C-alpha positions as CSV (number, residue, x, y, z in Angstrom):
1,X,17.8,29.4,41.9
2,X,14.7,29.3,40.4
3,X,16.7,29.6,37.2
4,X,18.1,26.5,37.8
5,X,15.3,24.8,39.6
6,X,13.4,25.3,36.2
7,X,16.3,23.7,33.7
8,X,16.2,21.0,36.0
9,X,12.4,20.5,35.7
10,X,12.6,21.1,32.2
11,X,15.0,17.9,31.5
12,X,13.3,15.9,33.3
13,X,10.2,16.2,31.1
14,X,12.4,16.4,28.7
15,X,13.7,12.8,29.7
16,X,10.7,11.5,30.3
17,X,8.7,12.0,26.7
18,X,11.7,10.3,24.9
19,X,11.9,6.1,23.6
20,X,15.1,4.6,23.9
21,X,16.6,1.8,21.8
22,X,20.0,0.6,22.7
23,X,20.3,3.7,25.0
24,X,19.9,6.3,21.5
25,X,17.3,8.8,22.3
26,X,14.2,8.5,20.3
27,X,13.3,11.5,18.7
28,X,9.8,13.5,19.9
29,X,6.3,13.0,19.2
30,X,4.9,15.1,16.0
31,X,1.2,15.5,15.5
32,X,-0.5,16.4,12.7
33,X,-3.9,17.4,12.6
34,X,-5.8,14.4,12.0
35,X,-3.2,11.6,13.6
36,X,-0.2,10.8,15.9
37,X,2.9,9.8,14.9
38,X,6.3,9.5,17.1
39,X,9.2,8.6,15.9
40,X,13.0,7.0,17.2
41,X,16.0,5.0,16.1
42,X,16.8,1.6,16.1
43,X,20.2,0.0,16.0
44,X,20.2,-1.7,12.1
45,X,24.2,-3.8,12.0
46,X,25.4,-1.2,14.3
47,X,24.3,1.6,12.4
48,X,21.9,4.0,14.1
49,X,18.5,3.9,11.9
50,X,15.6,5.9,12.2
51,X,12.0,5.1,12.6
52,X,8.0,6.2,13.0
53,X,5.5,5.2,13.5
54,X,1.6,5.8,13.9
55,X,-0.2,5.4,17.0
56,X,-3.8,5.2,17.1
57,X,-5.7,7.0,19.8
58,X,-6.8,3.6,21.1
59,X,-3.2,3.0,21.6
60,X,-3.6,5.0,25.3
61,X,-5.6,1.9,26.1
62,X,-3.7,-1.0,24.8
63,X,-0.4,-2.0,23.9
64,X,-1.8,-5.1,22.7
65,X,-2.3,-4.3,18.8
66,X,-0.9,-5.8,15.7
67,X,1.5,-4.3,13.4
68,X,2.2,-3.1,10.0
69,X,5.5,-2.4,8.6
70,X,5.8,-0.4,5.3
71,X,9.0,-0.9,3.0
72,X,8.9,2.5,1.7
73,X,11.8,3.5,-0.7
74,X,12.3,6.5,-2.7
75,X,10.7,5.3,-6.7
76,X,13.3,4.9,-9.6
77,X,10.7,4.5,-12.4
78,X,7.9,6.5,-11.4
79,X,6.7,9.8,-10.1
80,X,7.6,10.3,-5.9
81,X,4.5,9.0,-4.1
82,X,5.1,10.9,-0.4
83,X,2.1,9.6,1.3
84,X,2.2,5.8,0.8
85,X,1.8,5.9,5.1
86,X,-1.1,8.5,4.7
87,X,-2.9,5.5,2.6
88,X,-1.6,2.5,4.6
89,X,-3.4,4.7,7.6
90,X,-6.6,5.4,5.8
91,X,-6.9,1.9,4.7
92,X,-6.6,0.8,8.3
93,X,-8.8,3.5,9.2
94,X,-11.9,2.0,6.5
95,X,-11.3,-1.5,9.1
96,X,-14.2,-0.8,11.8
97,X,-13.8,-1.4,15.3
98,X,-10.3,-2.1,14.4
99,X,-6.8,-0.5,14.9
100,X,-3.2,-1.1,14.4
101,X,0.5,0.7,14.5
102,X,2.1,1.4,11.3
103,X,5.6,1.4,10.9
104,X,7.8,2.3,8.6
105,X,11.5,4.2,7.8
106,X,11.6,7.7,8.6
107,X,13.2,9.2,5.5
108,X,12.5,7.6,1.8
109,X,16.2,5.6,1.2
110,X,17.1,6.0,-2.0
111,X,17.5,2.5,-3.2
112,X,17.0,1.3,-6.8
113,X,16.1,-2.4,-5.4
114,X,17.5,-5.4,-6.6
115,X,16.4,-9.4,-5.5
116,X,20.0,-9.7,-5.2
117,X,20.4,-7.6,-2.4
118,X,17.2,-9.4,-0.6
119,X,19.5,-9.7,2.6
120,X,20.1,-6.1,3.2
121,X,16.8,-5.1,2.8
122,X,15.1,-7.6,5.4
123,X,17.9,-6.9,7.5
124,X,16.8,-3.4,8.2
125,X,13.4,-3.8,8.8
126,X,13.7,-7.7,11.1
127,X,15.6,-5.3,13.2
128,X,13.3,-2.9,13.9
129,X,10.2,-5.2,14.5
130,X,12.8,-6.6,17.3
131,X,12.6,-2.4,18.4
132,X,8.8,-2.2,18.2
133,X,8.3,-5.4,19.8
134,X,10.4,-4.1,23.2
135,X,8.8,-1.0,22.9
136,X,5.5,-0.3,21.2
137,X,3.3,-3.5,22.1
138,X,2.9,-7.5,23.5
139,X,0.9,-8.7,20.0
140,X,3.0,-10.5,17.6
141,X,1.1,-10.3,14.5
142,X,2.7,-8.9,11.8
143,X,2.1,-7.0,8.8
144,X,4.4,-6.4,5.7
145,X,3.6,-4.0,2.6
146,X,4.7,-2.5,0.1
147,X,4.5,-1.8,-4.3
148,X,7.0,-2.1,-6.4
149,X,10.3,-2.9,-6.2
150,X,9.7,-3.3,-2.3
151,X,6.7,-5.3,-2.9
152,X,9.2,-7.5,-4.3
153,X,11.4,-7.4,-0.7
154,X,8.2,-8.2,0.7
155,X,7.0,-11.4,-1.4
156,X,10.7,-12.9,-1.0
157,X,10.4,-12.5,2.6
158,X,7.0,-14.4,2.6
159,X,9.1,-16.9,0.5
160,X,12.8,-17.7,2.1
161,X,11.2,-17.0,5.6
162,X,11.1,-20.7,7.7
163,X,8.6,-21.1,11.0
164,X,12.2,-21.3,13.1
165,X,12.4,-17.7,12.4
166,X,9.7,-16.1,10.7
167,X,9.0,-13.0,11.6
168,X,5.9,-11.9,9.4
169,X,2.3,-13.6,9.2
170,X,0.5,-11.1,6.6
171,X,2.1,-9.9,3.5
172,X,0.5,-7.3,1.2
173,X,1.8,-6.8,-2.2
174,X,1.3,-4.3,-5.3
175,X,3.1,-4.1,-8.3
176,X,5.8,-6.3,-8.1
177,X,9.0,-5.6,-9.9
178,X,9.3,-8.2,-13.1
179,X,12.8,-8.9,-11.8
180,X,11.8,-10.0,-8.5
181,X,8.8,-11.7,-9.8
182,X,11.3,-13.8,-12.0
183,X,13.3,-14.4,-8.2
184,X,10.0,-16.1,-6.8
185,X,8.7,-17.7,-9.9
186,X,11.9,-19.2,-10.4
187,X,11.5,-20.4,-6.1
188,X,8.3,-21.9,-6.5
189,X,9.1,-23.8,-9.7
190,X,12.6,-25.3,-7.8
191,X,11.1,-25.7,-4.8
192,X,13.3,-23.4,-3.1
193,X,12.4,-22.0,-0.2
194,X,11.6,-23.3,3.4
195,X,9.1,-25.4,3.0
196,X,8.3,-25.8,6.8
197,X,6.3,-22.2,7.2
198,X,3.5,-21.9,10.0
199,X,0.2,-20.0,8.6
200,X,0.5,-16.9,6.4
201,X,-1.8,-14.6,4.2
202,X,-1.0,-13.1,1.1
203,X,-3.1,-10.2,-1.0
204,X,-1.6,-9.7,-4.4
205,X,-2.0,-6.9,-6.3
206,X,-0.9,-5.2,-10.3
207,X,-2.1,-2.4,-12.4
208,X,-1.8,-1.9,-16.3
209,X,1.4,-0.8,-15.6
210,X,2.8,-4.1,-15.0
211,X,3.6,-6.9,-17.0
212,X,0.4,-8.3,-16.6
213,X,2.1,-12.1,-18.3
214,X,4.4,-12.3,-15.9
215,X,1.8,-11.8,-13.0
216,X,-1.0,-14.1,-14.1
217,X,1.8,-16.8,-14.1
218,X,2.9,-15.9,-10.9
219,X,-0.9,-15.9,-9.1
220,X,-1.1,-19.2,-11.4
221,X,1.7,-20.4,-9.8
222,X,0.7,-20.2,-6.2
223,X,-2.3,-21.0,-7.1
224,X,-1.4,-24.4,-8.3
225,X,1.0,-25.2,-5.7
226,X,-1.7,-25.2,-2.8
227,X,0.6,-24.1,0.0
228,X,-1.0,-25.6,3.3
229,X,0.7,-23.1,4.8
230,X,-0.7,-20.0,2.8
231,X,-4.2,-18.2,2.4
232,X,-4.0,-16.3,-1.2
233,X,-6.0,-13.7,-2.7
234,X,-5.1,-11.4,-6.3
235,X,-6.8,-8.4,-7.7
236,X,-6.2,-7.2,-11.2
237,X,-6.7,-3.4,-11.8
238,X,-7.0,-3.3,-15.3
239,X,-8.2,0.5,-15.5
240,X,-5.4,2.0,-13.0
241,X,-2.0,2.4,-13.7
242,X,1.0,2.1,-11.1
243,X,0.7,5.5,-9.3
244,X,-2.6,5.2,-8.7
245,X,-2.8,1.7,-8.3
246,X,-1.4,1.8,-4.7
247,X,-4.3,3.4,-2.4
248,X,-6.8,0.9,-3.5
249,X,-5.0,-2.1,-3.3
250,X,-3.5,-0.9,0.3
251,X,-6.9,-0.6,1.9
252,X,-8.1,-3.6,0.1
253,X,-4.9,-5.9,0.9
254,X,-5.4,-5.0,4.9
255,X,-9.3,-5.4,4.3
256,X,-8.3,-9.3,3.5
257,X,-5.8,-9.5,5.8
258,X,-7.8,-8.4,9.0
259,X,-11.2,-8.5,8.1
260,X,-12.2,-11.9,5.9
């Protein structure tokens, strides 16, 4: 009888500690030396997908924190960086009196992102935002952040969302792939994107590893367009390469979005 009571007690605790999404149990929280993350499972196009979320200590007293969504696929053409999630957290922690939830996929997917498949990538994070809104926060402020080809996905999201279906408010892009810049340049030159947008902010940066001419062309097009719905800042890191720029770029982008 005593053994049965212990088993039931342990089961009750386990059930209380797990979050659920569409009847799928989340994974238990993971504690590190400096911060807590919690893993969860959500549905995207009928498939179970795992994500993880950073929960600052202030989350214990408020569920009204903004959310930052990081795209972090496995690098295809450069050395793999396994600390982008931590660098976003570090960027947030540099901002005085500010906290945010930070979310990404639990697994580094091996994807060589292309503009043609943009909608497939977008749907994953769109579905992720729905789960996070339902489970973690009442704040609808969402920031999309990435580097490399994934930054191209973020940039295309800015232009292709319209006010009726908009998911993200703020966008941080560093070293987007030239193929994605070509796609966005074409959209801007041809006005081939929804124009009915609410207020957005974009922070764009690039390093010496990128196509400087193409980056400057895109920056000039955005500046000259003077979109009334867009606040825009750009930075050229002319003394840093792709593999070393992202911590600086993430921190600068987060400061621009949430402070300036």
